[in-house]
N, C-alpha and C positions, 0 to 999 in steps of 0.2 A: 534287798534294794533300799538304798537310803534316799529319801525324798526331802527336799528343803523348800522353803517358801520361795515363790517365783514372782516375777513382775508381770505386767500386762501381756496378754496373748494377742498376736496379730498374724494374719496370713490366711491361706486357704488350704483345705485338704479334700481329697477324694476319699470318701469312706470305703473301707473294704466291703466286699459283697456280703449280702445278707446270709447269715448262717442257716436259718431255717429254709430259705429258698434254695441255697446251694445244695443242701442235703437232698431235698426233693428232686432237684433237677437231675442229679446223677442217678438216683433211684428210679425215677419214672422214665428217664431216658433209657435205662437198662431194660425196662419192661416194654418199651415202645418198639415198633418196627422201623428200622432205618437208623441213621446217624443223627444224634442230637448234639449240636454245637452250643456249648455254654460259655458265655463271656462274663467277665468280672466275677468269676467263681472265687469263693473264699477258701484259701489254702490253709486254714487253721487245722489243728490236730483232729478235732471232732469230725470235720468233713472228710479228712483223709482216712479216718476209720471207716466211714461209709464206703469210700472207694475201695479200700482193702477188702471189705466183706464182699462187695460185688465182684471184684476180680477173683476172689476165692470160689465164686460160683460161675466162673467161666465168661464173665463180661470183660471185653477188651476196651481199653480207653487210651487216649493220647492226651498228655497234659503238657502245656507250655505256658509257664508263668500262671496267669489267672484265666487261661482258656482251656477248656476240657472238651474233647470230642468223645462221646459215648457211642459205641457201636452196639445198638440195641438188638436184642434177640427175641423180642415179643414176650407176651405174658407167660408163656410156657417154655421159654428158652433158657432159664437158669438150670444149672447142673448141680448135683450134690457136692457140697464142699468136702474136701479130704480131711479137714480138721475143724475144730471148734471155731466158730466165727467170733471175732473179738471186736466189740464195739468201743473199746477204750473207755473214755470218760463220757461218751455221748448217749444221753437218754433218747434223743431223736433217732439215732441209729438203731438201738436195740428195740425200741417200741414199734417203730414203723416197719422195720424188717420183719419183726415177728408176725405182723399181719400178713405180709407177703409170703413168708415161709409156710404158714399154716395151709395155704392153698396149693403148695407144690406137690409133685409126685415123688418126693424124696424126704428123708429124715435129716434133721440137723440139730445142732446145739449152738446156742449163742450166749456169750457172757461178756464181761467188761472188767474194768479195774475195780479196786476195792470199794470206791465210792459207788459205782453203778451197782455192785452186788449188795448194797444196802438200800437201794432206792425201791419204792413200792411197784411191783409188777402185777399185783392182783387186779389193778384197775384195767389192765388189758387182758389178763387171763380170763376174768369172768365173762366179758362179752364174747371173747373168742370161743370159750367153751359152749356158750349158748348157740353158737353157729356150728356146733358139732366138731370144732377143732380139737386136735389132740395135742395139748400143750400143758406142760407141768413145770413147776419149779423143782430143779434137781434136788435141792436140799429141803424141800417141803416147807419153806419159810416165805413163800410168795415173793421171792427175789430171784435174781439171776444167780447161777446159770439157768437158762430155760431150755428144756428138751422138747422138741417139736417134731411130730410125725405128720407129714403132709397127707391130706386127705380131702375128699369132696366136702364143701362147706354149704351151709344152709343160710338163707336170707333171714334177717331179724329186724325188728324195730327196737332200738336200744335207747333207753332213757338214762343218759350218763349222769352219775351223781356229782361229777366234777366237770368244770369247764376247762378242758385240756385239749389243745390241738394235737398233742401226741396220741392221746386216747382216741380222739375222733378220727385221726388219719389212719391209725392202725386198723380200726374197724372198717373204714371205707376201703382201704387197700385189700383187706380180706374179702370185702364185698365184690371186688373185681372177679373173684373166683367162686362166688356163691351161685346157687341155683335159682335165686329170686332176689328182688331188690333188698337193699340194706339201708335202713334209716337210722341216723344218730341224732338224738335230741339233747341239747345241752342246757344247763340252767341259764347260762349267759353265753353269747357267741364268743368263741375263742378265735384265734388267728385263722384266716381262711386261705392260706397259701396253697394247701392241698386242693381245695375245690377249684381255685382259679387255674392252677397248672394242669390238673387232670382234664378240665374242660377244654383247655387249649390243645391238648393232645388227642381230643376226640372222645373222651369218656362221656357217657350219658349221666350227668350229675346235676341235680337241681337243689337249690336252697330256698327255704322259706322261713323267715324268722330265725329261730335258733335250731331249726331242723334242716338236715341235709340228707338227700336220698341219692344213692348210686345204683344203677342197673348193672347186672353182670355184663362185662365188656368182652366182645369178641376180639378187639384189637385196640391198641393205642398207636398213633402215628407220630413219628419223630418231628420235632419242631426246633428251630433255633431259640435259645432262651438267653435273655439278657438279665443278669441279676442286679437289682438296685443295691445301693449302699445300705448297710445294716443300721437301722434306727437305734438298736441296742448299743452298737459301738459308737454311734454319733453322740449318744447321751452323755458320755464322759467329757467330750470336748465342749458340748453345749453347756454343761454344768460349770466347767472350768472357766469358760468365757463369761458366763453370767456372774460368777462369784468373784472374779479377779478384776478389781477396778481398772478402768481404762482400756479394757479389752474389746476387740472387734474381730471376728473371724467369719469366713465363708466356708460352709461345708457343701461339697458338690454331690449331686446324685444320691440323696438320702431317700430311702423308701418311706412312704407315708400312707401305707395301707391303713384304712380306718380301724381295722382290728388290731393294729400295732401302734397307733399314734397317741396312745394315752399319755405318754411322757410329755409330748408337746402340749396337750390339753392341761396337764398339771402345771407345766411351766407358765402357761397363760394365766391360770388361776393364781399363781404366785407373783404375777405382774412382771414376767420376764419379757425382754425385748427380743423377739424372734420373728423375722420376716421371711415368708415363703416366696421364692423366686423361681421362674422357669418351670412351672408345674406341668407334669404330664399326668394324664388320667386313664389311659388305656392299659388294660392288663393290671400289672402291679404299679400303682401310682408312685411318683417320686417328685422331688423338687430340690432346689438348692436352698440352704438355710443361712440367712445372715443373722448372726448372733452378736448382741452388744451387752456389755456389763450392765447389770440392773440390780437395784436394791430389791430383794425378794421378801415376801410376806408369807406367813404360815398358811396352811390350808388343810382340808380334810380329804383323804384319798380313800375311797370305799366303793363297794357295790360293783356295778357292771363295768366300771373302768378298769378294775383290777386285772382281768385277763389280758387287757391291751397293753399293760406295762409291767407285767410280773417280773421280767428280767431287769427292769430299770429301778425297782424299788430300793435296792441298796444305794444307788446313786441319789435317789430322792431323799433317803434318810440323811445322807451327807449334806445335801442342799438345805434341808430343814434345819440343820445345826447352825447355819449361817443366816437363816431367814429371821425376820422380826415376828415374834409371836409363836404360837404353838401349832405344830403339824401333827395330825393324827392319821395313822395308817391302820386300817382294819379290813376284815374280810380277806386277809392275805395268808391264811394258814398254809397255803400251798408252798410258801417260802420255806417251810420247815422240812420239806422233802426234796429240796433241790440238791445241787452238788454238795452243799453243806446246809445246816439249819441256819438260813440266812438271817432270821430274826435274832436268834441267840448270838450268832457270830458278829453281826454288825453292832448290836447293842453292847456286847462285851468290848469290842475294839474301840468304838467311839467313846465309851465311858473312860477307857484308859487315856484317851486324848482330852478328857475334861468336858465332854458333852453331857448335857442334861437330857438323857434318853432312857426310857423305860420300856422293857419288852412286855407285850401282852400275848395272850394265847394266839391271836390271829394278826398281830401287827406290832406297832411301836407308837409311843407318844414322845415327841421331841419338842422340848422348849428351846427355841432358838436364841441366838444372840450371845451365847456364852463362848468366850474365846477358846479355841482349841490349841493344844500344845503337842510337841513331839512325844513319842513313846515307842515302845517295841510292840508291834501288833502282828497277828497271825492271819494269813489268808485262808487257812484250812484247805489249801489247794483248790480254792474256788475262784475261778477267773473273774467273776463279777465282783466279788468281794475285793480282790487284789486291785482291780482297776479303780473301784470306787474309793478305796483308801489312798491310792496314789494321787487322786485329785484332791482329797482332803489334805494330804501332806504338802501340796503346793500352796495351801492356804493357811496352814497353822504355823505357830512360832516354834522354832527349834527343829531338830531332825526327827523325821518319822522313819523308823526302821520296819519295813514290811517283810516278813519272812514268808518264803514260798511263792515268789512272784513268777517263777517259771510256768505256773499254770496259765498265765495270760496267753500262752501259745495255743491254748485250746480254741480260742475264738478270734484272737487278734495278735498275731505274731509281731506286727510292727508297731504296737501301741506306744511303747516308750519312745521310739524313734520319732513317730508322728507328733507326740506331745512335745518333745524337745524342739521340733521344727517350728513350733508356734511361738517360742520365746525369743 
């Protein structure tokens, strides 16, 4: 994809459905009794991987554009898959389904693409083993493929070493099949979409601080689910409007869950002009965002805010290049085990474009205000990297050639079309 410098952005967009919530909606709908109607579902490749895995275990669904109807079969209604389950590029699919699979009365194996097979799975294997699950890494390297033999599970109180919604959700879902309560305690609260949705479906789940406890569930009851727009997808348009002089855009129905809105808080610290309109607060909160171009200043991003914006950090790194002063990102070592090593990849690519950016073990140091120029850069088949670089390309001098942009389909198939519609 060749990206060139563009003029001001104007107009409005409805952001595609939240990826994290879309995954959970079809998964939990499959485990509920009755039909779950999901509207504004994200039809990206990752979420379609979840649907494919569930269909392989006997769940029927009807899909029309961004509406999905899941015909749930209850907690014990899944059937043994005839083949290895394929999570594609989706960490959410493989980690959350592993928790569910451990409590079934059948055996299974789940894998994914080359990227997934390099990502760390010990973080879910360890707590599941402590629940007496039978789960192992087929190659013995704590990575996928994972071989799972379903069996009765035990309740645990698990102190997680990482703040990860995927780890937390995996253990909580296994807890639906345990013989006693399961508690997960995190260092810092990660996104809580699982807790909100399970509660709405009738699970007995309680949160207190960074701890969440789930009771073994006799049943989940189907509910209609409306998916808000994905704040992670909105971040690219927010950044583009803030950084392109003369811009003003309106983004409709953006999810603003407090465990996910760290990007907006960082924008505020950088003196961004973003106004929240038409806020809703029940269930998953959302609002419209009015974004106007603003001169940004550097800031420090660290500590408890990191889990609330982990997917937006590549975009924040780009914003920092155009901000006045220095931006420091730390406590973000989790970036190294995403679809790519996002610290190394973003540093390497932005340096090629002329940025003053240095990688650290757990983040980046960016000295802003240095003009960026065109270059040939690599997405490393990481959708967050590709979209962040695309925004940078619209702001730099000369042509930016981004290799591997097809990976954007993982989370945002219409990204480039939507971006072009604002020019």
